N, C-alpha and C positions, 0 to 999 in steps of 0.2 A: 538213446541211452545217456549221452553226455548231458542233454538238457534235463533229463529226469534226475540225474545226480545233483546237478546244480540247483534245480528247483527244490529238491528235498532238503538241502541244506538251508535254503532261504526260509522255509516254513518251520524249521526246527530251531528250538531255543538252544543256542550254543554260545560259549564264550567267544568274544571277538577274535582272539588269536587263533582259536581252533577253527572257526568258520573260514577265516582267510587262508589259513594253512591248508585246509582241505581243498579250498578253491584252487590254489596254485598247483597242488599235487594232482588234482583231477585234470587240469589243463595240460600239465606235463605228460600225463599218461595218454591223453587224447591225441596230442600233436606229436607224440613220440620224439620229444626233443631232449636236449641235454640239460637245460635249466630254464626255469620260469621265475620271475621276480615281480612282486607287486610293491611299488614305491610311492610314498606319499610326498607331495610337494609341501615343504615347510620353509617359507621365505624364499631364499635363493638356493636351497638344497633339496635333494630328494632323499627321503629316508626309507630304507627297506622295512616293510612291515610283515612280509611273508616271502620266503624263498624256498625253492625246491631244486636241488642240483647244484647249489653253490655251497661253499664252506660255511660253517656256522658263524664265523666271525664277520661274515658279510653283513649280518643283521646289525652290527654295531657301526657300520660305516655310514657316512653322510656324503652323498655325491653332489658336489657343487655343479649346478647346471652349466655355468659358464666354462667349466673345465672338461666337460664330457659332451662333445658335439653330437654323438648319437642320441643321447638322452634329450638334449636340447631340441633336436630335430623332431623326435617323437612328440615331445611336449607341445611343440608349436603347431602341430597339425591335428585335425579332427579325425581324419581317416587313418586306416592302417598304414603304417610306414614300414617298408622292408629295405634291408641292406643286402645287396648281392655279395656273393663270396669274395668278389674282387674289390670291395669297398676299402678305401684307404683311411677311413675314419677310425681312430683308435677305439677299441672295445673297452667299456668300463669294467668288464668282468675278467680281463686278462689275468691269469694266475689264480682265479677264484673259483673256477668250475671244478666240481668233484671229478676225479680221474685225470684232470689236467693241472693239478695243483702245482704252482710255481712255474708253469710253462706257458708260452704264448698260445692263445687259442689258435688251432689250425684253421685252415680255410673253412669257413662255415657260413651258415645262413643265420640271419637275425631279423626279427620283426617286432613291432611294438605298437601300442595304441594308447593315446592319451585318454584319461578318464575324467568325467565331469559329473558333479553332484550339485543339484539345485542351481544350475547355470554357471557354476564356478569350476575352474580347473582343480581337480583333486589330486591327480598324480598320473603315473604311467604304469602300464603292464608291459613287460619285455619277455621275449622268448628267444632262446639261442639253441640252434641245432648244430651238432658237430658234423653232420653229414650234409653235403651240399645237395640242393634240390628238394630238401624236406619241405620248405615253405613255398609251395607253388601257388598258383592263382586260387585254387580251391581252398587251400589252407588260409590264405589271406581273407577270402570271403567268409570262411567259417569263423575266424577271429572277430571280424566285424559284427557278426551276429551275436557271438557270445559276449562281446563287449558290453551289451545291454544288461546281461545277467551279472557280469562282474560289477557294473555300476550299481545294480540293485543290491548286491551283497554288501557293497561299501555303504550304501545309503541305510540299509537295515542296521548294520553295525553302528553307524553313527547315531541313529535314532535310539538304539538301546543304550548307548553311552550317555546320551543327553538325558534320557529318562532316569538313569541311575544317578546322574549328577543332580537332577532336580529333587530326587528323593533325599539325597544326602545334604542338600544345601537349602537353607531358608533365606539366604541373603537375596536382596533385590538385585536386578541386573542380570546380564547374561551369565549362564553357568560357566565356570572354569573347571575343566576336567581334562582327562587325558586325550580327549578328542580334539582339543584346541592345540594348534601348533605352538611349540615352545621355542624360545630363542636359544641359539646354540650355547650361550654362556650359562643357561640355567637348566639345560636338559640333563635328566638323570637316566643313564643308559643301563639297562639290565632287565632280565626276565625271570630271575630266580624267585622261588617262593618266598624267601626271606625279604627280598626287596619289594615284591608285590604286596605282601602283608603290611610292610611299613608304609608304602604309598597309600594304601587304603586307610590305614589308621590316621595318617596325616590329613587326608581329605575329610575325614569325619571331624577331627579336632580343629581343623583350620577355621571353621565358621564360628567356633566358640570364641569367647573373649578370655579364655583361660591362659595364664602364663605357661609357656612350654619350655622345658629344659632338654636340650638335645645332648645326649651323652654318646661319646664314641672316641675311638682312638684317633691319633693324628693322621690326617690324610684321607679320612672316610668321606669328606665332602659335606661337613656340617653346614657350611654357608649355603650350598645349593639347596639343602633341605629347608633351611630358614627362608630362602627366597620362595621356595614352592609353597610353604605355609602362608606367606604373605600374599602370594598371587592367588591362592584359593580362598582367601578370607574376604569378609565384607569390607575390609580396609584397603583392598587392592588398588583403588584409585588414589590413595594417599601415599605419602612417601614411606619407603623402607630405609631406615638410617642404620648404618653398620658402624659399630664401635669395637675396635680391637683393644680389649682391656689390657692385653699383654704389652701393648705399645704405649700405654698411658703412664707417663712419669707421675709419681705421687704428687709432686708439687703443682702439676697442671691438670690433674684428673678432675678436680672439682670444677674448674673453669670450663674444661672441655664438655663435661656432662651437663652442667647447669648454667653456664654462661657467666659473664661478669659485666660490671658497669665501669664506666670510665673512672680511672683513678683507684680501682680496687687493688692494684699492685703496680709495681714499676713496669712500665711498658704498656699498661692498659690505657691507651689513648682514646678509645671509643667504646661505646656499649657493644657487647657481642653476645648473641644468643648461643645457647649450648645445644647439645645433641637432642635433649629432651624436647626443647621447643621446636627444633627442626623436624622432629617426628610427630608433632602434635596432630592427632587424628589418624595417624598411621601406626607403624610398627617400629620398635627400637630393638635392634639385634645386638645383644651384648656377647660378643665372641670372646672365648677364653675368659669367662667371668671368674674362674678360679684364681686368676692372677691379680685380682684387685687387692690393693692394700687394705688392711683392716679399717683405718680411719675413713677411707672412701666408701667402704661397705656400709658403715653406719649412716652416712649421708644418703646413699642410694636406697637403703631400707626406708628411711623417712619419706623419700619421694614416692616410693611404691605404695606405702601405707596410706598416705594422705592425698596422693594425686597432685601434690603441690611441690614446686621447686622455688628456690631462692637464688637469684644470680649472686655471684660472689661480689661482696661490697655493698649489699643492700639487704634490708630486712623485709622488703615488700614481697609477699609470696605471689606466685603465678600458678594458675591452674593449667594442667596439661592432661590430655587424653591420649595415652599411648598404650599399646599392647606390647608386652615384653616377651621376646624370645631370647633365651640365653643358651650358650653352648660351652662345653668344657670337655677336655680329654682327661681331666683329673677325677679322682674319686672324692667328691665333695664330702661324703660322709666321713671319710678318714680325715679330711682337713678340718671338719667341724670337731671331731674327736681330739685332734691335736692342737686345737685353738687357733688355726690359721684361717678359718672361715666362720662367719657368724651363723649360729644355728637358726636364728629367726629369719635371716636373709635366705638361707638355704631353703627353709620351708616355704617362704614367699615365692621363690623362683621355681621350685620343683613341684608346683601344683599338678602338672602333667608331664612327668618325665618320659622321654622317648629315646630308647637305646637304638643307635644306628649300627647295624651289623658290620663287622669288618669284612674286607674283601675275601678273606679265606673261607668265610661262611656263606658266600654268595654263589657257590657251585660254578656253573659255566659262565657267569657274568664276566669273568676275567677275560674270556675270549671276545665277548662283544665289546668290552671297553678297549681291548687291544686293537680290534678292528677300527674303532673310532680314532684312536691315536695313530694307527698306521695310515689311514686316509689323510689325516691332518698333516702328517709328516711327508707323505707322498706329494701332496699339493705344495707344501712349503719348500721342498727340495726339488720340485719340478721333475719327479720321476714318472716313468710310464706306469709302473705298478710296484707296490711294496706289500709284501705279505710275510707270513711266518712259515717256516718249515714244520712238518708234523712233529718233529722232535722238539722244536722250540715251543709249539703249542703245549706239548706234554710237560715241558719244563715249567711253563707259566702256571699250569694247573696244579703242579705239585709244590710250588714255592709258597711259603706261608705269608708273604706280603706284610711284613711288619710296618711298612710305610703306606700300605693300602693303595688307594687309587692314585694318589699323588706319586708314589714310588713307581707304579706301573707306567704312568705317563712319562716319567724321567727315563725309565728303562727303555721304552720303545724309542723315544727321541734320541737317546744316546746311541742305541744300536743302529738306527738309520744313518746317523752321522758317521759312525764307524764304517758302515758298508760303503758309503760314498767316498770317504777318505781313503779306503783301500782299493779304489779303482772301479767301483760299480758305475756303469754308464747310465746316463739319463734315459736312454731308450731301452734299457734292459728291464726284465721283470726281476726285481731284486727280492730275493728270499733271505730272511734273517735266520741263521742257524742259532742253536742255543748258546754257543760259545760267545757270540756277539752280545748276548743279553746281559752278561756279567752278573749273573745271579749268584749270591753267596750261599754257603751252607750245604749240607748233605742232600737237601731236598732237590737241589738243582743238578744232581749227578745224572749221568746218562741212564735212561730207563732200562731196567733189566740187568744192569751191571752188578755183579756180585760185590758185596761189601769187602773192601780191602782189609786184611788183618791188621789189627792195631799194633803198630810198632812201639816198642818201649821208648818213652821219651828220654832223650839224653839228659843226664843230670846237669842242670844249669848252675854255674858257679854262683856262690853267694856274693851279694854286693850290698853296699850300704842301703839301709831301709829307705832313706829319703829318695835315693835314686830309683829304687824299685817302685816306690809309690808314684813318682813322677812318670815313669815309663807306663805304668798301668793307667794313669789318668790320661796320658796322650792317646793310648790305644782306645779307651772308651769314648773319648771325644771324637776321634777320627771315625769310629764305627757309627756313632750317632749322626755325624755330619753326612756320611755316605748314605745312611738310611733315609735321610731327609733332603737329599739332593743339594747339600751344602748350605741349607738354611739354618742359621745359627739360633734363631728364636725357637724353631721346632726342636732342634737338638737340645737346647737348654731345658725345654719342658720334659723331654724324654729322660734327661739325666737328673731331673728334680732340682734344677738350679735356676736362679734368676738370670735373665739374659745378660745383664751387665756383669754379673759375677762370672759367668762363663767366659766372656770376653777378657776379663782381667786374668782369669786362670790360664786361658790360652796364651796370653801375652807372657805370663810368667814362665810357662812351659816352652816358650820359643816357637809356638805354633802360629803366631800372628806377627 
């Protein structure tokens, strides 16, 4: 019966996520165990791709092989590996099993199998049973047989993804798609429909030479999406050069972008290429392009129109071949209307605009991302296990996330530090309650709590207008800084100010 179910899924056309999820669910039912997880090896980490019996945020975690001896042992052996109930090795799923949330796993059985595809290690399959004696010799022999079917399912899924990538890409060389492991610093975590639609769109447009304008709120991860576009493009073997336009002083912007020759200005003692030349043949990522001063915008437009640049201090043009990816959290149409951004440059950059959805529109992705940040902080703080209470998960799902993914990262990191500072032991399973998350606003209130009646606000005595305005300005600046984790540049963009002007205002108000 078990073989028939697995074979039926192998010959049926299914989305990769569905096939693998059905696979682990079938295995869990057959072995009558508490949890089954399929994890893929990516570099030195194992990434869960399908789980049954674990909390949902486990899919967002990345398990460093060096930090989890059970997973390392399974990975190093070709045969079935079992751990008796009295094994002293820590279990990577402590606090993550449904029904045992936030609690150490009781005495239990565990077994696993390393998986190989085309002669290379692909990952591991793990099974945990909460009742001792579940995984006897017959169960281990059964897993060894079914391991071949699991590897076949993985191989079929990989072939389907490769075929899809070949249909979407005309570029020479190996296909770059979701089946290829991503580095930790460029991985985009999430399974929501909004994110999957965006990733598919990026894969289609990546192979074109069209300029792309990434649009999104602060903290949505525009740089990660720019890196993905470059990695999927035919220019992936050439450099990706990142320019933070918000950090370019107007006096140095031309030199930074186009370079200069010796003697072009005071301090120019040698010839120096600019970012355009550094990106020749590759991609130039203009982050926060809406912050560029108008004089620099004119020179940038000329370079994009002609494919030529001039180093500062010389009239000799240089040809460059770059693809432009720009990003902004501003409404460039409004800036064009108000005269702060050139209309011709806007149309040149926005040939293919790509809106990036904010975190509040990505459904359950907040829990997957939280799992990712929980595991990072667990490893950084040396904790046995770090997870969220159910109430904390609910609070995360209801919060609107004005700072998006960056704010979530700061919230999890801050809560983990608070838990340790308040006495959590390294060997404990540390569960973060909602009060440690420090989420502002009514959305973070306890679930099901009736709204408190609005009390009449006490009449505030009148005070001089200048003092009232200064108090309001301090409050707005403090709120912006809190939303962006103390980053002054991001706070300035939210408040619609130049960063240097915000610093001056903060000093005048006594905040710096």
